[in-house]
Each structure stands twice: as C-alpha cells, then as structure tokens.
C-alpha positions in Angstrom: 234.6 177.4 78.2 237.8 176.2 80.0 239.4 176.9 83.2 242.6 176.2 84.9 243.6 176.2 89.0 246.7 176.8 90.3 248.1 174.3 87.6 252.1 173.2 88.0 254.3 171.2 85.5 257.6 169.9 86.2 259.9 167.8 83.9 262.5 166.8 86.3 264.2 169.2 87.8 262.9 172.1 85.6 259.9 173.5 87.0 257.5 174.7 83.3 254.0 175.8 85.1 254.6 177.4 88.7 250.6 178.5 89.9 249.0 178.8 86.5 245.3 180.5 86.7 243.6 180.8 83.7 240.2 181.6 81.8 238.6 181.5 78.7 234.7 182.1 78.4 233.1 180.7 75.2 233.4 182.4 72.3 236.1 184.1 73.4 239.4 184.5 71.5 242.7 184.4 74.1 246.4 184.5 72.5 248.8 183.3 74.9 252.3 185.6 74.3 255.7 184.9 75.8 259.1 184.1 75.3 260.5 180.4 73.9 260.4 177.7 76.9 258.0 179.6 78.9 255.1 176.9 79.0 253.1 178.2 76.6 252.6 174.9 74.6 252.4 172.6 77.8 249.4 174.8 78.9 247.9 173.8 75.7 249.3 170.2 75.9 247.6 170.2 80.0 244.2 171.7 78.4 244.1 168.5 75.8 245.3 165.7 78.0 248.2 164.9 76.6 250.6 166.2 79.7 248.9 165.7 83.4 249.7 168.7 85.8 251.5 167.9 88.8 249.4 170.2 90.6 245.8 172.1 90.2 242.9 171.4 88.2 241.7 172.1 84.4 238.6 172.2 83.4 237.0 172.3 80.0 233.4 173.0 80.5 232.7 172.4 83.6 234.8 168.7 82.8 237.8 167.9 85.1 240.4 167.1 81.9 242.0 164.4 84.1 238.5 162.4 84.5 237.4 162.3 81.9 236.2 158.6 81.0 236.0 158.8 77.3 239.0 160.3 75.0 237.5 160.2 72.1 234.7 161.5 72.9 236.6 164.6 74.9 239.3 165.2 72.2 236.5 165.3 69.6 235.2 168.9 70.9 238.7 170.3 70.0 240.0 171.3 66.6 244.5 172.5 66.3 246.7 174.4 63.5 249.6 173.0 64.4 253.0 174.8 64.3 254.0 174.2 60.9 250.9 172.4 59.5 251.8 169.3 60.2 250.3 167.5 57.3 250.8 164.0 55.7 252.6 163.7 53.6 251.5 160.8 52.4 247.9 161.3 52.1 246.2 163.9 49.4 245.1 167.3 50.9 241.6 166.1 50.9 242.4 162.9 53.5 244.8 165.4 55.9 241.5 168.0 55.9 239.5 164.9 56.7 241.5 163.0 58.6 239.2 163.0 62.1 236.0 162.0 59.8 237.6 159.1 58.4 238.0 157.4 61.6 237.0 156.7 65.4 234.1 158.2 66.7 233.6 160.8 64.1 233.5 158.6 61.4 231.9 159.1 58.4 231.5 157.6 54.8 233.7 158.1 52.6 232.2 160.6 50.0 230.2 162.2 52.6 234.1 162.9 54.1 236.0 163.8 51.1 232.7 166.4 50.6 232.7 168.2 53.7 236.5 168.2 53.2 236.5 170.2 49.2 233.5 172.5 51.1 236.3 173.5 54.2 239.3 173.8 51.9 236.8 176.4 49.6 236.5 177.8 53.4 239.9 178.9 53.5 239.8 179.9 50.3 241.1 177.2 48.2 240.0 175.3 45.0 238.4 172.2 44.9 241.7 171.0 42.7 243.3 171.3 45.7 241.8 168.3 47.4 243.9 165.5 44.8 247.0 167.3 45.3 249.7 166.6 48.1 251.2 169.2 50.7 255.0 168.4 48.9 252.9 170.3 46.0 251.2 173.1 48.2 252.9 176.4 48.8 254.0 176.8 52.5 250.2 179.2 52.7 248.5 176.8 50.8 249.8 174.2 53.4 248.6 176.2 56.6 245.0 177.0 54.8 244.8 173.2 54.5 245.9 172.9 57.9 242.9 175.8 59.2 240.7 173.5 57.0 241.6 170.2 58.8 241.4 171.8 62.6 237.7 173.0 61.5 236.6 170.2 59.7 234.6 168.6 62.4 233.0 171.9 63.5 234.6 172.2 67.0 233.6 174.0 70.1 237.2 174.4 70.4 239.9 175.8 68.1 243.8 176.2 69.5 246.1 177.9 66.8 249.9 177.0 67.5 252.5 179.7 66.4 250.1 180.1 63.1 251.6 182.5 60.5 254.8 180.9 61.5 257.4 181.1 58.2 255.0 182.5 56.4 255.4 186.0 54.6 253.8 189.6 56.0 251.0 189.5 53.7 250.0 185.3 54.1 250.5 186.2 57.9 248.0 188.7 57.2 245.8 186.4 55.4 246.1 183.6 57.9 245.1 185.8 60.5 241.9 187.5 58.8 240.8 183.6 57.9 241.2 183.0 61.7 239.2 186.0 63.3 236.1 185.6 60.4 236.4 181.6 61.1 236.0 181.7 64.9 233.6 184.1 64.8 231.3 182.5 62.5 231.5 179.1 64.3 231.0 180.9 67.4 234.0 178.7 68.9 236.3 179.2 71.6 239.7 179.7 70.5 243.6 179.5 72.0 246.0 180.9 70.4 250.2 180.9 71.5 252.6 183.3 69.3 255.1 185.3 69.3 254.2 187.7 67.2 252.4 190.5 68.1 250.2 191.2 64.4 248.5 188.1 65.1 248.1 189.4 68.4 246.5 192.1 67.4 244.7 190.7 64.8 242.7 187.9 66.4 243.0 188.2 70.5 240.3 189.2 72.4 241.9 189.0 75.7 245.5 188.5 76.2 247.9 186.5 79.0 251.5 187.0 79.3 253.4 183.7 80.7 256.6 183.9 82.1 258.5 181.9 83.7 256.0 179.5 84.2 253.2 182.2 85.6 250.1 184.9 83.9 252.2 187.7 84.7 249.5 189.8 83.3 246.1 189.3 81.7 243.6 191.3 80.0 241.8 192.5 76.6 243.4 193.0 73.9 242.5 196.9 73.7 244.1 197.1 77.1 247.8 195.8 76.5 249.6 198.9 75.4 248.4 200.3 78.1 249.5 198.5 80.5 251.6 199.0 83.3 253.5 195.8 83.5 257.1 195.9 82.8 257.1 192.2 81.8 254.7 192.8 79.0 256.0 195.8 78.3 259.3 195.0 77.3 257.7 191.5 75.1 255.0 193.5 72.9 257.7 196.4 72.3 260.6 193.9 72.0 263.5 196.0 73.6 266.3 194.1 75.7 266.2 196.7 78.7 263.3 195.1 81.2 263.1 192.4 83.8 263.2 189.4 81.0 266.8 188.1 81.0 268.5 188.2 77.5 271.3 186.7 76.5 273.5 189.8 75.5 
C-alpha cells in the first residue's frame, strides 16, 4: 500500500532523511520509532505529499505521490490522528469529527454528517451528548478519542497516528492503544504510527521500523523486536544511556 524508495530530504544544510526505504502492506500496522528529530514526522509528511522529497520515490497503492493530479481525491483516502488531538476550539465536537464531511469532495448533507459523527463518537466510547460540547470542556483522554473519531469519520483506507498517547496517563494510554488496534483491524485499514512509547508499539504494531539519523536501521515483525541484534534498536527499546545513539550528559 505504501512504498518509499531511497527517499532523501534536507532543509538547508540539515539532512533529515538520507535514503529511507520502507514498505507497508495493505492492512498492516507499521510503527516507526526513533528519537526526536530523526525524521519520523517528515516521513509521514512526505507520504502525504505535504513535503516534497529531494530524491527518491514514494508510492501509495502504486501511485507516485509527486505526480498525483487531484490532491483532494488523493488525501481523501487518508485519516490522521494528530499529536495533541489538534481539535478546532471554535467548533463543537461533532463538527470537529465531521470536518471533512462538511466540505470538499467528501461533503455530505449537514444532518447526515452529524449522524456519522455521532456514530463515530460512539465507536470510540463517547456518548451522543458529547457531540454538542466544545473541546475545552473535554478531558485530555476525551479529546484524543474525538481526534480518533475524526480520523476514521470517512472510513479511510490509510490512517496515520502521530504520537497517539502523548500526554495521557498510563490507563488512558492503554485505552487509546486498544481502540486503535480494534478500529484498524475492523476497518481493514493500513496504519502508520510514530511514537516514543514502547507500550504503544507492542500494543498496535504488526511491524516496527527503527529510524535513526535519517535511515531505517532495523525493520521487522514486532515479535522479533526484543531479540534483534541491532544495537540502535536495542538501546532505544531498553532506554539505555550506553550505545551507539549519542546522549547529552
């Protein structure tokens, strides 16, 4: 479903991606791990076509993302849960969830869009009365659920999750991880997640890719992650200060 071949990206003199090769099968849940500033978010933005790579090819379902003509139709196949939920403060919850159903090529009648939004809120464990509230009236965990409901509102083929459990307590993080896993499996969606949270990795990944210094250092099934002999991966998942990943002391 998603292929990256020798993808490079620099900003000025700073090299971010240095030849990323990665593939995600249809219906697979891939989690990209790695330290801050290693290029995880840039990788997602390149796949979405929000950033143009300097070199390399990115295909989504066989289509070169740099040559797609109808951007709206291309982006319609994606859903995204942003870090921090990224809800619109001025809109009630249901309008946040139905944001893409109220405009563009996916536009539906207002009543139908609201009905879909309420159904998606139910799917993430929120009652219909939440639909009329504003984001400021919600807890952090509820905001994250609303963000997840928005990500699945259009039944996308591909869903991106950007640090889905950041800022949540361990119990709520576990709830969100379980929801993500259940929803991805129910929808048969292809998922790409970036996270530092190893609990999330173990809960939602089929496959794990370790990104460091702009390159994929290790990629394989999550079941093989703990026994892999890659020193970068081992240091990251154990949280050790000693290893090839430089730390500031």
